[in-house]
FIMAR-499738 format. One record per residue: residue in one letter; x, y, z of N, C-alpha, C in turn. Coordinates in steps of 0.05 Angstrom, whole numbers, padded with zeros to 5 digits, always signed. Layout:
<recs>
AXYZXYZXYZ ...
</recs>
This chain:
<recs>
M+00136-00096-00059+00114-00112-00049+00119-00142-00053 S+00142-00151-00044+00149-00179-00048+00129-00198-00036 N+00119-00191-00013+00099-00209+00000+00072-00208-00013 T+00066-00186-00027+00040-00184-00040+00038-00206-00062 V+00061-00213-00074+00060-00234-00094+00050-00259-00082 T+00060-00266-00059+00051-00290-00045+00021-00288-00040 R+00012-00264-00031-00016-00260-00025-00033-00266-00049 I-00025-00255-00072-00042-00259-00095-00042-00287-00104 R-00019-00301-00103-00019-00328-00113-00036-00347-00097 V-00035-00343-00071-00052-00361-00054-00081-00352-00054 A-00085-00326-00059-00112-00316-00059-00126-00325-00083 G-00113-00331-00104-00126-00340-00128-00132-00316-00145 A-00122-00304-00151-00126-00283-00168-00149-00278-00182 V-00150-00276-00204-00166-00258-00219-00191-00251-00204 V-00196-00231-00202-00217-00218-00190-00242-00225-00203 A-00259-00230-00206-00276-00239-00225-00302-00235-00231 A-00319-00230-00236-00343-00242-00247-00364-00222-00252 A-00383-00231-00262-00402-00215-00274-00426-00211-00258 A-00437-00187-00262-00462-00182-00249-00482-00203-00259 G-00495-00216-00240-00514-00235-00248-00503-00263-00250 I-00481-00267-00266-00471-00294-00271-00459-00305-00246 V-00443-00289-00231-00431-00299-00208-00451-00307-00188 G-00473-00294-00187-00494-00301-00169-00503-00330-00173 L-00498-00340-00197-00506-00367-00203-00490-00388-00188 A-00468-00379-00176-00452-00398-00160-00470-00410-00139 A-00488-00394-00129-00505-00405-00108-00525-00426-00119 C-00527-00426-00145-00545-00445-00158-00531-00471-00167 S-00504-00472-00162-00489-00494-00173-00496-00520-00160 S-00507-00519-00137-00515-00543-00122-00538-00536-00105 P-00551-00555-00092-00573-00548-00075-00565-00527-00055 A-00583-00509-00048-00577-00487-00031-00565-00497-00005 P-00542-00486+00003-00530-00495+00028-00547-00489+00052 S-00545-00505+00072-00561-00501+00096-00548-00481+00114 G-00562-00474+00135-00550-00457+00156-00551-00428+00149 N-00531-00413+00160-00531-00384+00158-00528-00374+00130 A-00519-00390+00111-00515-00379+00084-00540-00372+00070 S-00563-00384+00079-00588-00379+00064-00606-00359+00077 A-00599-00349+00101-00616-00330+00114-00599-00310+00129 A-00607-00284+00128-00592-00264+00142-00592-00268+00172 S-00568-00266+00184-00566-00269+00213-00572-00243+00227 P-00581-00244+00252-00588-00220+00267-00564-00201+00268 C-00571-00175+00269-00550-00155+00271-00556-00136+00294 E-00545-00144+00317-00549-00128+00341-00522-00121+00353 P-00519-00096+00361-00493-00088+00373-00489-00102+00400 A-00464-00108+00406-00457-00121+00431-00460-00101+00454 K-00464-00111+00478-00468-00094+00501-00442-00084+00513 G-00420-00098+00506-00394-00090+00517-00373-00090+00496 K-00348-00091+00504-00325-00091+00486-00324-00117+00470 V-00318-00114+00445-00316-00137+00427-00288-00139+00415 T-00278-00164+00412-00253-00168+00398-00259-00187+00374 L-00252-00177+00351-00257-00192+00326-00230-00205+00316 Q-00233-00228+00304-00210-00240+00291-00211-00235+00261 Y-00189-00225+00249-00188-00220+00221-00163-00233+00209 W-00168-00252+00191-00145-00266+00179-00141-00256+00150 N-00116-00250+00143-00111-00240+00116-00082-00246+00108 T-00075-00238+00084-00049-00243+00073-00034-00218+00063 V-00045-00195+00069-00035-00170+00058-00012-00158+00074 P+00011-00152+00062+00033-00140+00076+00024-00112+00088 G+00032-00107+00112+00026-00081+00124-00001-00078+00135 M-00018-00098+00133-00046-00096+00143-00046-00092+00173 D-00026-00102+00187-00025-00098+00216-00025-00069+00223 Q-00012-00052+00207-00011-00024+00212-00038-00011+00207 V-00052-00021+00188-00079-00010+00182-00098-00017+00206 V-00096-00042+00215-00113-00050+00237-00106-00035+00262 A-00080-00029+00266-00072-00013+00289-00085+00014+00290 L-00088+00026+00266-00101+00052+00264-00130+00049+00273 W-00144+00028+00264-00172+00024+00273-00173+00020+00304 N-00156+00003+00314-00156-00003+00343-00152+00022+00360 K-00135+00040+00350-00129+00064+00365-00154+00082+00368 N-00171+00081+00347-00194+00099+00347-00220+00085+00355 N-00219+00059+00360-00244+00044+00366-00239+00025+00389 P-00237+00036+00413-00230+00019+00437-00250-00003+00443 N-00275+00001+00434-00296-00019+00441-00299-00041+00419 I-00286-00037+00397-00286-00058+00376-00257-00062+00368 Q-00244-00080+00381-00216-00086+00376-00213-00109+00356 V-00192-00108+00340-00188-00128+00319-00161-00141+00322 E-00160-00167+00324-00135-00182+00324-00130-00194+00297 I-00106-00189+00287-00100-00197+00259-00082-00221+00258 K-00086-00238+00239-00069-00262+00235-00063-00264+00205 N-00037-00265+00199-00028-00268+00171-00028-00298+00164 I-00042-00305+00143-00045-00334+00135-00034-00338+00107 S-00015-00321+00099-00006-00322+00071+00009-00348+00064 N+00019-00363+00084+00033-00388+00079+00014-00410+00069 D-00011-00409+00078-00030-00430+00070-00058-00419+00074 Q-00065-00400+00058-00090-00385+00062-00115-00403+00064 Y-00120-00418+00043-00145-00433+00043-00144-00459+00059 G-00120-00470+00063-00117-00492+00081-00123-00484+00109 T-00113-00461+00117-00118-00451+00144-00148-00445+00149 I-00160-00432+00129-00189-00425+00131-00205-00451+00132 G-00198-00470+00114-00213-00495+00113-00212-00511+00139 N-00188-00512+00151-00185-00527+00176-00201-00513+00198 A-00201-00487+00198-00216-00472+00219-00246-00477+00216 L-00255-00477+00192-00284-00482+00187-00292-00510+00197 K-00275-00530+00191-00281-00558+00199-00282-00560+00230 A-00264-00544+00243-00263-00546+00272-00283-00527+00285 G-00298-00512+00269-00317-00494+00281-00304-00470+00294 K-00280-00463+00285-00265-00441+00298-00256-00420+00277 A-00273-00415+00258-00267-00395+00238-00267-00367+00251 P-00251-00349+00239-00251-00321+00249-00276-00307+00241 E-00281-00284+00253-00304-00268+00244-00302-00259+00215 L-00277-00252+00207-00272-00241+00181-00247-00254+00169 A-00248-00260+00143-00225-00271+00129-00223-00262+00101 Q-00199-00259+00091-00194-00251+00063-00199-00275+00045 V-00215-00271+00025-00222-00293+00006-00221-00281-00022 G-00206-00294-00040-00205-00285-00067-00232-00289-00081 Y-00237-00272-00101-00262-00273-00115-00267-00301-00127 D-00246-00313-00137-00250-00339-00151-00255-00362-00131 E-00250-00357-00105-00256-00378-00085-00283-00375-00072 L-00296-00352-00077-00322-00347-00064-00343-00369-00071 P-00346-00376-00097-00367-00396-00103-00361-00423-00090 N-00335-00431-00089-00328-00456-00077-00334-00456-00047 L-00326-00436-00033-00331-00434-00004-00361-00430+00002 R-00374-00416-00016-00403-00412-00013-00418-00439-00013 S-00409-00457-00031-00422-00483-00033-00416-00500-00008 Q-00396-00492+00007-00389-00507+00032-00401-00494+00057 D-00419-00474+00052-00433-00461+00074-00413-00447+00093 A-00393-00434+00081-00371-00422+00096-00377-00393+00106 F-00399-00381+00095-00404-00353+00101-00430-00349+00117 V-00432-00325+00128-00457-00317+00141-00467-00292+00126 D-00493-00290+00123-00505-00267+00109-00508-00244+00128 A-00495-00222+00121-00496-00198+00138-00517-00177+00129 S-00535-00185+00111-00554-00166+00100-00574-00155+00120 A-00575-00168+00144-00593-00157+00165-00582-00131+00176 C-00556-00126+00171-00544-00101+00180-00548-00079+00159 A-00560-00057+00167-00566-00036+00148-00541-00025+00135 D-00519-00024+00150-00494-00014+00139-00482-00033+00118 A-00489-00058+00120-00479-00077+00100-00493-00073+00073 T-00519-00071+00073-00533-00068+00048-00528-00040+00036 A-00524-00020+00054-00519+00007+00044-00491+00010+00031 A-00474-00009+00037-00446-00008+00027-00445-00013-00003 Q-00465-00024-00015-00465-00031-00043-00457-00007-00060 S-00467+00016-00054-00461+00040-00071-00432+00049-00068 K-00417+00037-00050-00390+00046-00045-00369+00031-00061 F-00378+00011-00077-00359-00006-00091-00365-00007-00121 V-00344-00013-00136-00348-00017-00165-00369-00039-00169 P-00389-00034-00185-00412-00053-00186-00405-00082-00191 W-00387-00088-00209-00382-00116-00215-00368-00131-00192 T-00354-00116-00175-00342-00130-00152-00363-00136-00131 W-00382-00118-00128-00403-00123-00108-00420-00147-00117 S-00425-00150-00142-00442-00172-00152-00431-00199-00144 Q-00405-00201-00141-00393-00226-00133-00398-00232-00103 T-00396-00212-00087-00399-00216-00058-00427-00220-00049 S-00446-00210-00065-00474-00212-00057-00488-00236-00069 F-00475-00250-00087-00486-00273-00101-00513-00267-00114 G-00512-00249-00132-00536-00243-00147-00557-00228-00131 G-00548-00214-00110-00567-00199-00094-00582-00215-00073 T-00573-00240-00068-00587-00256-00049-00577-00252-00020 G-00557-00235-00016-00547-00230+00011-00521-00214+00009 V-00509-00210+00032-00483-00196+00033-00464-00215+00049 F-00446-00228+00035-00429-00248+00047-00400-00238+00050 A-00394-00216+00037-00367-00205+00038-00367-00177+00028 F-00347-00162+00034-00343-00135+00021-00319-00138+00003 P-00321-00126-00022-00297-00126-00039-00274-00111-00026 Q-00250-00119-00032-00227-00105-00021-00210-00093-00043 D-00200-00109-00062-00183-00099-00083-00187-00114-00109 T-00176-00103-00130-00178-00115-00156-00150-00115-00169 G-00148-00129-00192-00122-00131-00205-00123-00126-00235 P-00132-00102-00244-00132-00097-00273-00103-00099-00283 M-00101-00111-00307-00074-00117-00318-00064-00096-00337 A-00037-00095-00340-00024-00076-00358+00003-00088-00365 L+00019-00073-00381+00045-00082-00389+00066-00064-00376 Y+00084-00076-00360+00107-00062-00349+00130-00064-00368 V+00142-00042-00375+00163-00042-00396+00189-00028-00386 R+00211-00042-00391+00237-00029-00387+00242-00010-00411 S+00234+00014-00408+00235+00033-00430+00263+00038-00439 D+00283+00036-00421+00311+00040-00430+00320+00019-00448 L+00312-00006-00444+00320-00028-00461+00306-00026-00489 F+00281-00018-00488+00267-00014-00514+00280+00009-00530 K+00288+00029-00516+00301+00052-00530+00328+00043-00541 K+00343+00027-00525+00369+00018-00533+00368+00002-00559 Y+00347-00014-00563+00344-00031-00587+00324-00019-00607 N+00318+00006-00604+00301+00021-00623+00274+00007-00628 L+00261-00001-00607+00235-00015-00609+00213+00003-00600 E+00190+00002-00615+00166+00015-00606+00152-00002-00585 I+00140+00010-00565+00125-00005-00545+00101-00018-00559 P+00097-00044-00556+00076-00058-00570+00048-00051-00561 K+00030-00048-00580+00002-00043-00573-00015-00068-00577 T-00006-00087-00593-00020-00112-00597-00002-00136-00590 W-00014-00159-00587+00002-00183-00582+00019-00191-00605 D+00010-00186-00630+00027-00191-00653+00052-00174-00652 E+00049-00148-00645+00072-00131-00642+00090-00140-00619 Y+00078-00150-00598+00093-00160-00576+00111-00183-00584 A+00100-00202-00600+00115-00225-00609+00138-00216-00628 T+00133-00196-00644+00154-00185-00662+00176-00173-00646 D+00169-00158-00625+00190-00146-00607+00205-00167-00593 A+00192-00189-00585+00206-00210-00572+00228-00222-00589 Q+00222-00225-00614+00242-00236-00633+00265-00216-00637 K+00259-00191-00640+00279-00170-00644+00298-00168-00620 L+00286-00169-00596+00302-00167-00572+00321-00190-00570 H+00311-00214-00575+00327-00238-00573+00349-00239-00594 D+00343-00229-00618+00363-00228-00639+00385-00208-00632 A+00378-00186-00619+00398-00166-00612+00415-00175-00588 D+00403-00191-00570+00418-00201-00547+00406-00228-00539 P+00420-00250-00545+00409-00277-00539+00403-00281-00510 N+00415-00265-00492+00410-00267-00463+00386-00251-00454 L+00373-00238-00473+00350-00220-00466+00324-00232-00476 S+00305-00236-00457+00278-00246-00464+00258-00224-00459 I+00236-00225-00473+00216-00203-00470+00201-00207-00443 T+00197-00232-00435+00184-00237-00409+00188-00266-00401 F+00174-00275-00381+00175-00303-00373+00147-00314-00371 F+00145-00340-00375+00120-00355-00373+00122-00374-00350 D+00107-00368-00328+00108-00385-00304+00086-00406-00306 P+00093-00431-00311+00073-00452-00315+00058-00459-00290 N+00068-00449-00267+00055-00456-00242+00037-00433-00232 N+00029-00416-00250+00013-00392-00242-00012-00392-00259 A-00031-00409-00252-00056-00410-00267-00072-00384-00265 E-00070-00370-00243-00085-00346-00239-00077-00325-00260 W-00051-00322-00264-00041-00304-00285-00051-00312-00312 F-00050-00338-00318-00059-00347-00344-00089-00343-00348 N-00104-00346-00326-00133-00340-00327-00138-00311-00335 G-00121-00293-00325-00124-00265-00332-00120-00260-00362 L-00102-00276-00374-00098-00274-00403-00122-00284-00418 L-00133-00306-00408-00158-00317-00421-00181-00297-00418 W-00183-00285-00395-00204-00266-00390-00203-00243-00411 Q-00179-00233-00416-00176-00211-00435-00188-00218-00462 N-00184-00243-00471-00192-00251-00497-00221-00262-00498 N-00237-00254-00478-00265-00262-00477-00268-00293-00477 A-00248-00306-00465-00249-00335-00463-00264-00344-00438 E-00290-00341-00438-00306-00348-00415-00303-00378-00408 M-00297-00383-00383-00292-00411-00375-00318-00425-00367 Y-00337-00410-00357-00362-00421-00348-00386-00403-00354 S-00409-00416-00356-00434-00401-00357-00455-00419-00344 Y-00478-00408-00338-00499-00423-00325-00525-00419-00339 A-00538-00441-00347-00564-00439-00361-00577-00466-00359 G-00603-00466-00359-00618-00492-00359-00612-00508-00335 D-00608-00495-00312-00604-00509-00287-00578-00526-00286 K-00558-00518-00302-00533-00532-00302-00510-00513-00310 W-00486-00520-00302-00462-00506-00310-00454-00515-00338 H-00445-00496-00354-00433-00502-00380-00404-00495-00379 V-00387-00515-00383-00358-00511-00380-00345-00507-00407 T-00332-00484-00411-00321-00477-00437-00291-00469-00434 V-00277-00483-00417-00249-00476-00413-00233-00480-00439 E-00240-00500-00454-00226-00506-00479-00240-00493-00503 S-00243-00467-00502-00256-00453-00524-00236-00444-00545 D-00246-00434-00567-00229-00424-00588-00212-00400-00579 Q-00225-00383-00562-00211-00360-00552-00188-00368-00533 S-00193-00389-00517-00173-00399-00499-00150-00411-00515 K-00157-00426-00536-00136-00438-00553-00119-00417-00567 Q-00131-00395-00574-00115-00373-00587-00094-00363-00567 V-00101-00359-00542-00082-00350-00522-00060-00371-00518 A-00068-00396-00515-00049-00418-00510-00029-00420-00534 E-00039-00419-00558-00022-00422-00581-00003-00399-00584 F-00011-00375-00576+00007-00352-00577+00031-00356-00559 W+00026-00364-00535+00048-00368-00516+00065-00393-00524 Q+00052-00413-00536+00066-00437-00544+00088-00429-00565 K+00080-00411-00583+00100-00403-00604+00123-00389-00591 L+00118-00372-00572+00140-00358-00558+00158-00378-00543 I+00146-00398-00531+00161-00418-00516+00178-00435-00536 D+00165-00444-00558+00179-00460-00577+00203-00445-00589 A+00200-00419-00593+00222-00403-00605+00242-00394-00583 K+00238-00402-00559+00255-00395-00536+00257-00364-00533 L+00235-00351-00537+00234-00322-00534+00225-00313-00507 V+00215-00332-00491+00207-00326-00463+00220-00347-00445 R+00226-00338-00421+00237-00356-00401+00215-00374-00389 T+00220-00399-00384+00201-00417-00371+00212-00428-00345 D+00234-00418-00336+00248-00429-00312+00245-00411-00288 L+00227-00392-00289+00225-00373-00267+00197-00374-00254 A+00196-00375-00228+00171-00374-00214+00164-00345-00206 H+00140-00338-00209+00132-00310-00203+00137-00303-00174 G+00151-00280-00170+00156-00270-00144+00180-00283-00130 S+00194-00301-00145+00217-00315-00133+00243-00298-00135 T+00262-00306-00119+00288-00293-00120+00301-00294-00147 P+00300-00318-00161+00311-00319-00188+00297-00300-00207 M+00271-00296-00204+00257-00278-00222+00268-00250-00218 Y+00271-00241-00194+00282-00214-00189+00310-00212-00199 A+00326-00233-00196+00353-00233-00205+00355-00230-00236 A+00336-00243-00250+00336-00240-00279+00330-00212-00288 Y+00311-00199-00274+00305-00171-00280+00329-00153-00273 Q+00341-00159-00250+00364-00143-00241+00387-00145-00261 K+00391-00168-00273+00413-00172-00292+00405-00163-00321 N+00383-00149-00324+00373-00140-00350+00369-00162-00370 Q+00359-00185-00360+00354-00208-00377+00325-00209-00386 I+00307-00193-00375+00279-00193-00382+00270-00164-00385 A+00255-00158-00407+00249-00131-00414+00221-00121-00407 T+00203-00140-00402+00175-00132-00395+00163-00150-00374 Y+00141-00142-00364+00126-00158-00345+00096-00154-00350 V+00082-00175-00354+00053-00174-00358+00040-00179-00331 G+00030-00157-00319+00021-00160-00291-00003-00143-00284 A-00009-00143-00259-00033-00129-00248-00025-00104-00233 A-00045-00089-00225-00040-00063-00212-00024-00066-00186 W-00030-00088-00172-00016-00092-00146+00014-00096-00150 G+00023-00102-00174+00051-00107-00179+00069-00083-00179 Y+00057-00059-00179+00073-00035-00182+00093-00032-00159 S+00086-00040-00135+00104-00038-00112+00124-00061-00111 M+00118-00082-00126+00135-00105-00126+00163-00098-00138 F+00162-00084-00160+00187-00075-00173+00200-00052-00157 R+00183-00034-00148+00194-00012-00132+00209-00021-00108 D+00199-00041-00094+00210-00050-00069+00233-00069-00072 N+00233-00085-00094+00254-00105-00098+00276-00098-00118 L+00271-00078-00135+00291-00069-00154+00294-00039-00153 P+00302-00029-00130+00303+00001-00126+00322+00015-00145 D+00344+00001-00153+00363+00015-00171+00354+00017-00199 Q+00330+00006-00206+00319+00009-00232+00298+00031-00233 S+00297+00047-00213+00279+00070-00213+00284+00088-00237 G+00262+00095-00250+00264+00112-00274+00267+00096-00300 K+00271+00070-00298+00275+00054-00322+00250+00039-00331 W+00229+00041-00314+00204+00027-00320+00181+00046-00328 T+00165+00037-00346+00140+00051-00352+00118+00031-00353 I+00093+00039-00349+00070+00021-00349+00051+00031-00370 V+00043+00013-00388+00026+00019-00411+00003-00001-00413 P-00017+00004-00429-00039-00015-00431-00029-00042-00440 M-00043-00063-00431-00037-00090-00439-00040-00093-00470 P-00021-00107-00483-00025-00112-00512-00052-00124-00517 T-00064-00117-00539-00091-00126-00545-00092-00146-00568 W-00114-00159-00570-00119-00177-00593-00132-00160-00615 G-00115-00151-00634-00125-00134-00655-00134-00107-00644 S-00156-00097-00653-00166-00071-00644-00184-00072-00620 N-00189-00096-00609-00206-00098-00586-00191-00088-00561 P-00202-00068-00548-00187-00056-00525-00190-00071-00499 A-00202-00095-00500-00207-00110-00475-00182-00115-00459 S-00185-00115-00433-00163-00121-00415-00170-00145-00398 G-00152-00153-00380-00157-00175-00363-00153-00168-00334 D-00160-00185-00316-00156-00180-00288-00142-00204-00275 W-00123-00198-00257-00109-00219-00243-00107-00211-00214 G-00120-00227-00197-00119-00222-00169-00142-00206-00158 G-00141-00201-00133-00162-00186-00120-00176-00204-00100 S-00186-00191-00079-00198-00206-00057-00221-00191-00044 T-00234-00206-00027-00256-00195-00011-00249-00199+00019 V-00265-00187+00036-00264-00193+00065-00291-00205+00072 A-00291-00231+00077-00316-00246+00080-00325-00248+00109 F-00351-00249+00113-00363-00254+00139-00365-00284+00142 M-00349-00295+00160-00347-00324+00162-00368-00337+00180 K-00374-00362+00174-00393-00378+00188-00387-00378+00218 G-00408-00374+00235-00404-00374+00263-00400-00346+00275 N-00399-00326+00257-00395-00298+00266-00419-00289+00283 T-00415-00284+00308-00436-00274+00326-00435-00245+00332 H-00417-00231+00318-00413-00202+00321-00415-00188+00294 L-00437-00192+00280-00440-00181+00254-00441-00151+00254 Y-00454-00139+00273-00456-00110+00275-00428-00098+00275 E-00411-00108+00293-00384-00097+00295-00367-00105+00271 S-00371-00128+00260-00356-00137+00237-00362-00120+00213 V-00387-00112+00209-00394-00095+00187-00382-00067+00190 K-00382-00057+00215-00369-00031+00220-00340-00031+00212 F-00325-00051+00221-00297-00053+00215-00292-00058+00185 N-00307-00077+00174-00303-00084+00146-00309-00060+00127 S-00329-00045+00134-00336-00021+00118-00313-00001+00120 W-00304+00004+00144-00281+00023+00147-00257+00014+00132 L-00250-00012+00135-00226-00023+00123-00225-00020+00093 N-00249-00022+00080-00250-00023+00051-00263+00001+00037 T-00270+00022+00053-00281+00046+00041-00269+00072+00052 D-00258+00071+00075-00247+00095+00087-00222+00105+00072 P-00221+00130+00064-00198+00139+00048-00171+00136+00062 E-00171+00140+00088-00145+00137+00102-00136+00108+00102 A-00155+00089+00107-00148+00061+00106-00140+00052+00078 L-00155+00061+00058-00148+00054+00031-00121+00064+00023 A-00114+00088+00031-00088+00099+00024-00065+00083+00037 L-00069+00075+00062-00049+00059+00075-00046+00031+00062 E-00068+00019+00055-00067-00007+00042-00053-00006+00015 N-00058+00015+00001-00044+00019-00025-00014+00023-00021 K-00007+00039-00002+00021+00046+00004+00036+00022+00014 L+00025+00007+00033+00039-00014+00047+00036-00041+00033 G+00012-00047+00022+00007-00073+00010+00003-00073-00019 G+00003-00049-00032+00000-00047-00060-00028-00053-00070 L-00048-00052-00053-00075-00058-00061-00087-00036-00079 Y-00101-00045-00100-00115-00027-00117-00145-00029-00109 P-00156-00008-00096-00182-00011-00082-00205-00018-00101 A-00223-00034-00090-00248-00040-00104-00269-00019-00098 A-00264-00003-00077-00283+00019-00070-00281+00041-00090 T-00304+00053-00096-00304+00075-00115-00288+00099-00104 A-00286+00101-00078-00270+00123-00066-00240+00120-00074 G-00232+00096-00081-00204+00092-00089-00195+00109-00112 A-00214+00115-00130-00208+00130-00154-00200+00159-00148 S-00208+00169-00125-00202+00196-00118-00180+00199-00097 L-00168+00177-00090-00146+00178-00071-00123+00195-00082 P-00112+00214-00067-00090+00230-00077-00066+00213-00087 A-00061+00191-00073-00038+00174-00080-00042+00161-00108 L-00068+00157-00115-00073+00144-00141-00077+00164-00164 A-00076+00190-00157-00079+00211-00177-00053+00224-00183 E-00032+00218-00168-00007+00231-00171+00013+00213-00187 G+00034+00225-00197+00055+00210-00209+00070+00194-00189 V+00081+00171-00197+00096+00153-00179+00126+00157-00186 P+00142+00166-00167+00170+00172-00172+00185+00149-00185 Y+00181+00124-00177+00195+00101-00188+00191+00098-00218 Y+00167+00106-00226+00159+00104-00254+00160+00131-00269 N+00182+00145-00264+00186+00171-00278+00164+00191-00272 N+00152+00189-00248+00131+00206-00240+00106+00204-00259 E+00104+00182-00273+00081+00178-00290+00057+00171-00273 K+00033+00178-00282+00008+00172-00269-00001+00144-00276 I+00013+00125-00265+00009+00097-00273-00019+00086-00266 F-00031+00098-00246-00058+00088-00238-00079+00096-00258 D-00074+00116-00274-00092+00123-00296-00093+00099-00315 V-00070+00086-00320-00070+00063-00338-00086+00040-00327 F-00084+00035-00301-00099+00014-00288-00129+00021-00287 A-00135+00046-00283-00163+00054-00283-00176+00049-00310 E-00162+00055-00332-00172+00050-00359-00174+00020-00364 S-00154+00005-00354-00155-00024-00357-00180-00035-00343 S-00186-00025-00320-00209-00035-00305-00235-00030-00320 K-00237-00008-00335-00261-00002-00350-00264-00021-00374 N-00242-00034-00382-00243-00051-00406-00243-00081-00399 I-00250-00087-00374-00252-00115-00366-00280-00126-00371 D-00281-00149-00383-00307-00162-00389-00321-00170-00363 T-00344-00158-00358-00358-00164-00333-00375-00189-00334 S-00375-00202-00357-00391-00227-00358-00374-00252-00351 F-00349-00248-00346-00331-00270-00339-00339-00281-00311 A-00342-00308-00309-00351-00320-00284-00332-00343-00276 W-00331-00347-00250-00316-00370-00239-00335-00393-00234 G-00324-00417-00236-00340-00441-00229-00336-00448-00200 P-00352-00467-00190-00351-00474-00162-00328-00492-00153 T-00312-00501-00173-00289-00517-00166-00264-00506-00179 Q-00260-00480-00177-00238-00467-00192-00211-00476-00182 K-00208-00481-00157-00182-00490-00147-00172-00515-00161 T-00190-00534-00164-00184-00559-00177-00176-00554-00206 V-00190-00536-00219-00184-00529-00247-00157-00517-00249 N-00151-00498-00231-00124-00485-00232-00102-00505-00228 L-00105-00525-00211-00084-00545-00207-00080-00561-00232 A-00102-00568-00246-00100-00583-00271-00086-00566-00292 L-00092-00540-00294-00079-00523-00312-00049-00522-00307 Q-00041-00519-00282-00013-00516-00275+00002-00542-00281 D-00009-00564-00275+00004-00590-00280+00010-00593-00310 A-00010-00587-00327-00006-00591-00355+00012-00569-00367 M+00010-00545-00357+00028-00524-00367+00057-00529-00360 A+00062-00541-00337+00089-00548-00329+00101-00569-00348 K+00084-00588-00356+00093-00608-00375+00099-00595-00402 A+00083-00576-00410+00087-00562-00435+00113-00546-00435 A+00118-00532-00413+00142-00516-00410+00167-00534-00411 A+00164-00559-00402+00187-00578-00402+00189-00593-00429 G+00171-00586-00447+00172-00599-00474+00156-00624-00476 N+00140-00630-00456+00124-00655-00457+00095-00648-00462 G+00089-00637-00485+00062-00629-00491+00060-00600-00499 K+00036-00590-00502+00032-00562-00510+00015-00548-00489 V+00016-00521-00490+00000-00506-00471-00029-00511-00475 A-00037-00515-00500-00065-00521-00506-00075-00547-00492 D-00056-00565-00487-00064-00590-00473-00074-00583-00445 A-00064-00562-00434-00072-00554-00407-00102-00547-00406 L-00111-00535-00428-00140-00528-00430-00157-00553-00430 A-00149-00573-00445-00164-00598-00445-00164-00611-00418 A-00141-00611-00404-00139-00623-00378-00157-00608-00358 A-00157-00581-00360-00173-00565-00341-00203-00569-00347 Q-00210-00572-00372-00238-00577-00379-00247-00603-00367 A-00231-00624-00370-00238-00650-00360-00240-00649-00329 S-00221-00635-00317-00220-00633-00288-00245-00618-00277 A-00252-00597-00291-00276-00581-00283-00301-00598-00283 L-00305-00613-00304-00329-00630-00307-00329-00652-00286 K-00306-00665-00282-00305-00687-00263-00309-00677-00234 S-00296-00655-00227-00299-00645-00200-00327-00637-00194 M-00341-00625-00213-00369-00617-00209-00387-00642-00207 Q-00382-00661-00225-00399-00685-00224-00395-00701-00199 D-00370-00701-00189-00364-00715-00164-00379-00703-00140 Q-00386-00677-00143-00401-00664-00121-00430-00661-00128 A-00439-00676-00148-00467-00676-00157-00476-00648-00165 I-00458-00633-00177-00464-00607-00189-00470-00611-00218 P-00493-00606-00228-00500-00610-00257-00481-00593-00275 A-00467-00607-00293-00448-00593-00311-00445-00608-00337 V-00443-00593-00358-00438-00605-00385-00416-00589-00399 A-00404-00601-00419-00384-00587-00435-00398-00570-00456 G-00387-00547-00462-00397-00530-00484-00418-00511-00475 N-00427-00495-00494-00447-00473-00488-00475-00485-00485 
</recs>
């Protein structure tokens, strides 16, 4: 799933947020005008309709082809925007030429919501009825606290630890259950082979780092008293930053590899890296790019902070109803099929590596069986358990993209030896406050 990596990085990963709290995104600034505040009419068209659907998922064209074959009166034209997802969507919105449907990451929903980018589909009975078909915390993000239906959840990214079990066996190491054990293994691996690192730290991947913060209950935002409270630089966040800083300082992790890049795959191919801290969608990434390592990988729960079983989430998206959509009835029909129909979900998992947000995903045969590449292990059981241990109170702020860029800039400096990873938290905190204040969004530092 080499292209899925690109999809997740531009989509903004971590899937996010909490029932109730994410709904507060709509309260971050004065209520946007237009279709975002009132449900649009939902009437079926009198003739054939063609919908535009923009997305970044590999293989989605084949899924859409299946729909088109069976629905001659509601045809869907697909456009892959993985090269510049939000730039393309933003330009289309400015020009008044947005598609009917577009893939939007959970963490970008509050930002685009504040820009009046969506239309409320709750006038469609099938839209409101869809709530029961999705994992509750994913639905809470798309409905903004129950004020409407602006998108349907598509996939999530519960995290786990991918392990080269053959390398661990070679060096007589137990698979780590905690981050302390992980650090100990990192040192032992490097002592045994100076060319072997336990993993890599990509300073240009804020979404991945956010998933690590999420696991440690490092809430970045909350909303109370009619204002946002920004807590990016919390003690929990600092604990995560300091952990990785120690590994970087001891040269136990690589810092020269970009996630999903050719050099990253080459390092794994050359047996230079022994683990990967990743999300459910990554399972096909290794399968498709490192086929000769079949049988050498296992997937286990993410290392924990002490005895706390909490996990994190990285990635995941929705399919949003975009501003200007005049075919809501047909859009809801397609969107519901795309994200809840077992045949569609199975294809999306097989071709694009998506881990469904729909509750029906849990009963897909493909997710209940062993995966040959991973020794026929039932790896999706691990991700299902991870999903259960994700903190549902985690929320995104309305300027998350700006915050991620600040994180990445400071982490890159730290990786180059010009500062510490913890400095990135301070930079992101300052960026979050300034970007909100620049947009007249009430925000303060701290709880």
